[in-house]
C-alpha positions, 0 to 999 in steps of 0.5 A, a space after each residue: 595353431 600355425 602362421 600361414 602365408 597366403 596369396 590373394 587373388 590380386 598376387 599380394 601376400 598375407 598371413 594368417 594365424 590358423 587353427 584347424 580341428 577335426 570334426 568327428 561323428 559318434 564313431 570318432 570318424 572325421 567328417 570335416 575340419 573347423 578352421 579358425 583364421 586371424 589376419 596377422 599381416 600388419 603384425 607380421 609387417 610391423 615385425 619385419 620393419 622393427 627387424 630391419 630398423 634394428 639391423 640398420 641401428 646396430 649397422 649405424 652404431 658400428 660405422 660411427 662406433 657409438 654404443 647404445 644401452 638401456 637400464 630398467 630402473 626396476 630390475 637393474 637389467 642392461 640391454 645393449 647394442 651390438 657396438 656397446 659389446 664390442 666397445 666393451 669387448 664382452 661376450 655377447 650371448 643370446 637372450 643374456 643381459 648384463 645387470 647394472 653391476 657388471 656394467 659399472 665394474 667396466 670403469 676404473 675404480 677411481 671412475 666408478 663412483 662419478 658414473 655410480 652417482 650420475 646414474 643414481 642421480 639420473 634414476 632419482 632425479 631425471 638429471 641427465 648426464 655426459 662424462 668422459 671417464 676412464 673405462 675398462 674393456 671385459 679383458 682389463 684394456 683402459 681406455 677413455 669413453 664418453 658416456 651419457 645418460 638420460 631418464 626415460 618416463 612412463 606416467 611421470 615415473 622414471 622407468 629407464 635410463 638410456 645413453 650412449 657409450 663411445 671410446 674416445 682414447 686417441 682424442 683424449 690421449 692426444 688432449 692430455 698430451 
C-alpha cells in the first residue's frame, strides 16, 4: 500500500492510495496484477493546507510574542505552540506534551493557587479568565505573564480549555515603578 503522485492528461497532479497485489495461477506463477486505487488528492491538499496554517500561526505567535495552549479536559494533557515553549523556556520534544501539573508549576508559588482556581472554574463552569501573574521559566527566571483561558464545548460539554500566554514583564515592571 503506497501513496502515488500521478500527472493527469491536462498536466495537473493528483494523489492515489494504491494497493497492488499479484494474481497467481495454480503453479504460483504471477499472471497479472490487481490494483486498487483511491483518489486522495483532496486529503493531501487539506493536510498541506493545515501544515501551512500551523506554520503561519507559529510565525505570527513568534512575531507577536504570544503563545497559545490547549488543555484536554479529560486527560490533563497540554498542547503548546512553539512560542509558548519559548516564553516558558521549556525544551520542546517531538511527540511529547506537557501535563497540567507541569504548566501549573511554571507559576510562582504565590500565583499557583490563582491560576489553579481560574482553570478549575473554566473547566467546571466555563468561566473565561484573563490574569496577570508571576510565572517562572523552566530555568527559574521569574517574569510577569498575561494568561487567558476559555472553555471549548462539544455537545454542551466542556472538552478543553484554550488560551494564550504572553511575557508582559517590561510593561508590568514599568507600571509597578
